[in-house]
C-alpha positions as CSV (number, residue, x, y, z in Angstrom):
1,M,-80.1,142.3,207.0
2,K,-82.9,144.5,208.2
3,N,-82.8,142.9,211.6
4,P,-79.2,142.3,212.9
5,V,-78.1,139.2,214.7
6,S,-76.0,139.4,217.9
7,I,-72.8,137.5,218.6
8,T,-73.2,137.1,222.3
9,A,-70.1,134.9,222.9
10,I,-67.0,133.8,221.0
11,N,-64.1,131.5,221.7
12,T,-61.3,130.0,219.7
13,V,-58.4,127.7,220.4
14,S,-55.5,128.2,218.0
15,P,-51.7,128.8,217.9
16,L,-52.6,132.3,219.2
17,G,-54.0,130.8,222.4
18,S,-57.5,130.5,223.9
19,T,-58.3,133.6,226.0
20,T,-59.3,137.0,224.6
21,A,-56.5,138.7,226.5
22,E,-53.9,136.2,225.3
23,I,-55.0,136.3,221.7
24,W,-55.1,140.1,221.5
25,K,-51.6,140.3,223.0
26,N,-50.3,137.8,220.4
27,Y,-52.0,139.8,217.6
28,N,-50.0,142.8,218.7
29,T,-46.7,141.1,218.5
30,S,-44.5,141.3,215.3
31,H,-43.8,137.6,215.0
32,H,-45.7,134.5,213.7
33,F,-46.8,131.4,215.6
34,F,-45.5,128.6,213.3
35,T,-43.0,125.8,214.1
36,N,-40.8,124.1,211.6
37,T,-40.9,120.5,212.7
38,K,-40.8,117.0,211.3
39,I,-44.2,115.6,210.4
40,D,-43.9,112.0,209.2
41,D,-40.9,112.0,206.8
42,S,-40.3,115.7,206.2
43,H,-39.9,119.0,207.9
44,S,-42.7,121.5,207.4
45,W,-43.8,124.8,208.8
46,A,-47.2,124.5,210.6
47,G,-49.2,126.1,213.4
48,F,-49.8,124.0,216.5
49,L,-51.8,124.7,219.6
50,P,-49.7,125.9,222.5
51,E,-48.5,123.2,224.9
52,P,-50.9,124.2,227.7
53,L,-53.8,123.6,225.3
54,K,-52.4,120.3,224.1
55,G,-52.2,119.4,227.8
56,K,-55.9,120.3,228.3
57,A,-56.8,118.1,225.3
58,E,-55.0,115.1,226.8
59,N,-56.6,115.8,230.2
60,L,-60.0,115.8,228.6
61,R,-59.3,112.4,227.1
62,S,-58.2,110.9,230.4
63,E,-61.0,112.4,232.5
64,D,-63.7,110.2,231.0
65,S,-63.2,106.9,229.0
66,K,-65.8,107.9,226.4
67,Y,-63.5,110.8,225.2
68,R,-60.5,108.5,224.8
69,H,-61.0,107.6,221.2
70,L,-62.1,111.0,219.9
71,D,-60.2,112.8,217.1
72,D,-58.3,116.0,217.8
73,S,-60.9,117.9,215.7
74,V,-63.6,116.9,218.2
75,V,-61.5,117.5,221.3
76,Y,-60.5,121.0,220.2
77,A,-64.1,121.9,219.6
78,I,-65.0,120.6,223.1
79,L,-62.3,122.8,224.6
80,A,-63.6,125.9,222.7
81,A,-67.2,125.0,223.7
82,R,-66.3,124.7,227.4
83,N,-64.6,128.1,227.3
84,L,-67.7,129.5,225.6
85,K,-69.9,128.1,228.3
86,A,-67.6,129.6,231.0
87,D,-68.1,133.0,229.5
88,Y,-71.8,132.8,228.7
89,K,-74.9,131.0,229.9
90,I,-75.8,128.9,226.9
91,Q,-79.4,128.0,226.3
92,K,-79.9,124.2,226.5
93,D,-82.6,124.1,223.9
94,G,-80.4,126.1,221.4
95,G,-79.0,124.6,218.2
96,I,-75.5,123.7,217.2
97,N,-73.7,123.4,213.9
98,I,-70.0,122.9,213.9
99,G,-68.4,122.1,210.5
100,S,-65.1,120.7,209.4
101,S,-63.4,120.6,206.0
102,R,-61.4,117.4,206.7
103,G,-63.1,115.9,209.8
104,A,-61.4,113.3,211.8
105,T,-58.2,113.4,209.7
106,G,-55.8,111.9,212.2
107,L,-58.0,109.0,213.2
108,F,-59.1,108.2,209.7
109,E,-55.4,107.9,208.6
110,K,-54.6,105.8,211.7
111,Y,-57.5,103.4,211.2
112,H,-56.9,103.1,207.4
113,E,-53.2,102.3,208.0
114,E,-54.4,99.7,210.5
115,Y,-56.7,98.1,207.9
116,I,-54.0,98.1,205.2
117,R,-51.6,96.4,207.6
118,T,-54.0,93.8,209.2
119,G,-57.0,93.6,206.9
120,K,-59.2,94.4,209.9
121,S,-60.7,97.6,211.3
122,S,-61.2,98.8,214.8
123,T,-64.7,98.9,216.4
124,Y,-64.2,102.6,216.9
125,T,-63.4,103.4,213.2
126,S,-66.9,104.2,212.0
127,P,-68.4,106.1,215.0
128,T,-65.3,108.2,215.5
129,T,-64.6,109.2,211.9
130,T,-68.1,110.4,210.8
131,L,-68.3,114.1,210.1
132,G,-71.2,114.5,212.6
133,N,-68.9,113.6,215.4
134,I,-68.0,117.2,216.2
135,S,-71.4,118.7,216.8
136,S,-72.8,115.7,218.5
137,W,-70.0,115.3,220.9
138,V,-70.0,119.0,221.8
139,A,-73.7,118.9,222.3
140,Q,-73.2,115.9,224.6
141,D,-70.5,117.7,226.5
142,L,-72.6,120.8,226.9
143,Q,-75.8,118.7,227.5
144,L,-77.7,120.6,224.8
145,E,-81.2,119.5,223.8
146,G,-81.7,121.4,220.5
147,P,-81.0,120.5,216.9
148,E,-77.4,119.4,216.0
149,F,-75.7,118.9,212.7
150,S,-72.4,119.1,210.9
151,H,-71.4,120.0,207.4
152,S,-68.4,120.6,205.1
153,V,-68.0,123.3,202.5
154,T,-64.2,123.3,202.3
155,C,-62.4,126.3,203.7
156,S,-65.6,128.4,204.1
157,T,-67.2,125.8,206.3
158,G,-67.1,127.8,209.5
159,M,-68.6,130.9,207.9
160,H,-71.3,128.7,206.3
161,S,-72.3,127.5,209.8
162,I,-73.1,131.2,210.6
163,L,-75.5,131.3,207.6
164,N,-77.1,128.1,208.8
165,G,-77.5,129.4,212.4
166,I,-79.0,132.7,211.2
167,A,-81.5,130.8,209.1
168,W,-82.6,128.7,212.1
169,L,-82.9,131.9,214.2
170,K,-84.9,133.8,211.6
171,S,-87.3,130.8,211.3
172,G,-88.2,131.2,215.0
173,M,-87.5,127.5,215.6
174,V,-84.7,128.3,218.2
175,Q,-83.6,131.3,220.3
176,S,-79.9,130.7,220.1
177,F,-77.4,128.8,218.0
178,I,-73.8,127.8,218.5
179,V,-71.9,127.8,215.2
180,G,-68.3,127.3,214.1
181,G,-65.6,125.1,212.7
182,S,-62.9,122.8,213.9
183,E,-59.9,121.4,212.2
184,A,-56.9,119.2,213.1
185,P,-55.1,118.8,209.7
186,L,-51.5,118.5,210.7
187,T,-50.8,115.0,209.4
188,G,-48.3,113.8,206.9
189,F,-51.0,112.8,204.3
190,T,-52.8,116.2,204.6
191,L,-49.6,118.2,204.2
192,A,-48.6,115.9,201.3
193,Q,-51.9,116.8,199.5
194,M,-51.2,120.6,199.9
195,K,-47.6,120.1,198.7
196,A,-48.8,118.1,195.7
197,M,-50.9,121.1,194.7
198,K,-47.7,123.2,195.0
199,I,-49.4,125.7,197.3
200,Y,-47.6,125.0,200.6
201,A,-44.8,127.2,201.9
202,S,-41.3,125.9,201.4
203,E,-39.0,128.8,202.3
204,N,-37.2,129.0,205.6
205,I,-37.6,132.7,206.1
206,D,-38.7,135.2,208.8
207,F,-42.3,135.1,207.6
208,P,-42.9,131.8,205.8
209,C,-46.5,132.6,205.0
210,R,-46.7,135.6,202.8
211,S,-50.4,136.3,203.0
212,L,-51.1,139.7,201.2
213,D,-47.6,140.0,200.0
214,M,-48.6,140.9,196.4
215,Q,-44.9,140.7,195.2
216,K,-44.3,137.1,196.2
217,T,-43.1,134.7,193.6
218,R,-44.0,131.4,195.5
219,N,-47.1,130.1,197.1
220,S,-46.9,130.2,200.8
221,M,-50.0,128.7,202.4
222,L,-49.4,127.2,205.9
223,L,-51.8,124.9,207.8
224,S,-52.7,125.2,211.4
225,E,-54.9,123.4,213.9
226,A,-57.8,125.4,215.5
227,A,-61.4,125.4,216.6
228,G,-63.7,128.4,216.8
229,L,-67.3,128.8,218.1
230,L,-69.8,131.6,218.3
231,N,-73.1,131.9,220.1
232,L,-75.8,133.7,217.9
233,E,-79.0,135.3,219.0
234,D,-81.6,137.2,216.9
235,G,-81.8,141.0,217.4
236,I,-79.5,143.4,219.2
237,K,-78.7,142.0,222.7
238,E,-77.2,144.1,225.5
239,N,-74.4,141.6,226.1
240,A,-73.5,141.3,222.4
241,V,-69.8,141.5,221.6
242,A,-70.6,142.5,218.0
243,I,-73.6,142.4,215.6
244,I,-73.9,140.8,212.2
245,K,-75.4,143.5,209.9
246,G,-75.2,141.6,206.7
247,I,-74.5,138.2,205.2
248,G,-73.5,137.3,201.7
249,Y,-72.8,134.0,199.9
250,A,-72.1,132.9,196.3
251,N,-70.3,130.4,194.1
252,E,-68.9,130.5,190.6
253,K,-68.5,128.2,187.6
254,L,-65.6,125.7,188.1
255,K,-62.8,125.1,185.7
256,H,-61.3,122.4,188.1
257,G,-61.8,121.3,191.7
258,A,-59.7,124.0,193.2
259,S,-60.4,126.8,190.8
260,L,-61.2,130.4,191.6
261,S,-61.6,133.1,188.9
262,K,-58.9,135.8,188.6
263,S,-61.5,138.4,189.3
264,G,-62.9,136.6,192.3
265,K,-66.5,136.5,190.9
266,C,-67.9,134.6,193.9
267,L,-66.3,137.0,196.4
268,Q,-67.6,140.0,194.5
269,K,-71.1,138.6,194.7
270,S,-70.9,137.7,198.4
271,M,-69.4,141.1,199.4
272,K,-72.1,143.0,197.5
273,M,-74.8,140.9,199.1
274,A,-73.4,141.4,202.6
275,M,-73.3,145.2,202.0
276,K,-76.7,145.6,200.3
277,D,-78.1,147.7,203.2
278,I,-75.1,150.1,203.5
279,D,-72.9,152.1,201.1
280,P,-69.5,150.5,200.5
281,S,-67.9,153.7,201.7
282,Q,-69.2,152.8,205.2
283,V,-67.0,149.7,205.4
284,D,-63.9,150.7,207.3
285,A,-61.9,147.5,206.9
286,V,-61.9,144.0,205.3
287,V,-60.4,140.9,206.9
288,L,-59.4,138.9,203.8
289,H,-59.3,135.1,203.5
290,A,-55.9,135.6,201.8
291,P,-54.4,132.1,202.2
292,G,-50.9,133.1,201.0
293,T,-51.1,131.6,197.6
294,I,-50.3,133.8,194.6
295,G,-53.6,133.1,192.8
296,G,-55.8,133.1,195.9
297,D,-54.5,136.5,197.3
298,L,-54.6,138.2,193.9
299,S,-58.2,136.9,193.1
300,E,-59.5,138.4,196.4
301,V,-57.7,141.7,195.9
302,N,-59.1,141.9,192.4
303,A,-62.6,141.3,193.8
304,L,-62.1,144.1,196.3
305,K,-61.0,146.5,193.6
306,A,-64.1,145.6,191.5
307,V,-66.5,146.1,194.4
308,F,-64.9,149.2,196.1
309,G,-63.2,150.9,193.2
310,K,-60.1,153.0,193.7
311,K,-60.9,153.9,197.3
312,L,-60.3,150.6,199.1
313,P,-61.0,150.1,202.8
314,A,-58.2,149.1,205.1
315,I,-57.1,145.5,204.2
316,T,-55.7,142.8,206.5
317,S,-55.5,139.1,207.2
318,N,-54.3,136.8,210.0
319,K,-52.9,133.9,208.1
320,W,-49.4,135.2,208.0
321,K,-49.4,134.9,211.8
322,A,-51.7,132.0,212.6
323,G,-52.0,129.9,209.4
324,H,-54.9,128.4,207.5
325,S,-57.1,126.2,209.7
326,F,-59.5,125.3,206.9
327,A,-63.1,125.2,208.5
328,A,-62.0,127.2,211.5
329,S,-60.2,129.9,209.6
330,G,-63.3,132.1,209.0
331,I,-64.1,132.1,212.7
332,L,-60.6,133.2,213.6
333,S,-61.0,136.0,211.1
334,L,-64.3,137.1,212.7
335,E,-62.6,137.0,216.1
336,M,-59.8,139.2,214.8
337,A,-62.4,141.7,213.4
338,I,-64.4,141.7,216.7
339,L,-61.2,142.4,218.7
340,M,-60.3,145.3,216.4
341,L,-63.8,146.7,216.8
342,Q,-63.6,146.4,220.6
343,H,-60.1,147.9,220.9
344,Q,-60.6,150.4,218.0
345,E,-57.2,149.3,216.7
346,F,-56.4,148.1,213.2
347,L,-54.0,145.2,212.8
348,S,-52.1,145.3,209.5
349,V,-49.8,142.7,207.8
350,P,-46.3,144.0,208.4
351,F,-44.8,143.1,205.0
352,S,-47.9,143.9,202.9
353,D,-48.2,146.9,200.5
354,F,-51.6,147.5,202.1
355,Q,-50.7,149.7,205.1
356,H,-53.6,152.1,205.1
357,K,-55.2,152.4,208.5
358,P,-58.8,153.6,209.0
359,D,-59.7,156.7,211.1
360,K,-62.4,154.6,212.9
361,L,-63.7,151.0,213.0
362,E,-67.4,150.7,213.0
363,N,-68.1,148.2,210.1
364,I,-65.7,145.4,209.2
365,L,-66.3,142.9,206.3
366,V,-64.9,139.4,206.8
367,N,-64.4,137.1,203.8
368,S,-64.0,133.3,203.5
369,V,-63.7,131.3,200.3
370,G,-62.9,127.6,199.6
371,F,-62.2,125.0,196.9
372,G,-65.1,124.9,194.5
373,G,-65.4,128.6,194.2
374,N,-67.8,129.1,197.1
375,A,-67.6,132.3,199.2
376,V,-69.1,133.8,202.3
377,S,-68.9,137.4,203.5
378,I,-70.1,138.6,206.9
379,L,-70.5,142.3,207.7
380,L,-69.8,143.0,211.4
381,G,-70.8,146.1,213.2
382,K,-69.6,147.7,216.4
383,I,-72.1,147.8,219.3
384,N,-74.1,151.0,219.5
385,C,-72.9,152.3,216.2
């Protein structure tokens, strides 16, 4: 982009925590943040919010009766939004776009089971399971007065919200935009869907999610619950935590509903678009989507090789540590990139073959891709570089 966009605030709630200090500390540990626990009728690895955050979610529900019937995906987004507001003065007339891949998963399953059992549905079923719940409730909680909408583009939903926010900013219709994603997918039915596709981790080993382990012989994706929000403003602001230098997006022809070409065609296109104003050699690192599946990881690495040639930038991912949170996953990856830029420290995957560390961190590319062959790439830059 000729005119960068500033990220003036960011907050996520995830298995890694909710404060910048806590999250950075946890990134610098050598262990993962998954629990092997019983969900419905079987034991599965999954990434849950820490107990203090779970407590805050329950306190939010009890503080006001109107929050009592909200899905976890909405409550987690409200928690992240309140943290965002505590760190930054949010403009009331700004816009908001928080997406979700699955939406009100827990409530939908609860109310559907109730209907199957009784033949009746709760009064709260329809208003609490619509996808627009997340943005509208966060806007209510923050008392925003600008445009609000939600969307779903599978796993790249959170990154697509950034594209939407930038479009609104560049139109001049708003001066700031809150964007992000929220997901609470840890239900028996959702895990069963992933297991039916044979992509979910099944080994009880030290690192059950083998994201960027190119020698793995089994798929190892793991789900986690999380929400992540950014505040965007046009131009370079003095209080920015990072700047968005480029955006890219693309899709590719489908062979089936979950297909992605072996060469990662959509990722190649999105990365090239995001880097159109700089030479690829200026990209110091890439935070990959890398879900931990054999095909997904290989496709993205192949795309990188096609775009960067033999001299690859430093490569990393956070899913081995914090899991795949669908719509929120791209925002967590962006946060990881921002933290690396701020601390000038590269975070590698301990068991991956990709151990090259860059001499500096000024430009980091972040990828996200989802079912349907849709990809988004965001080029982040360090402040004053």
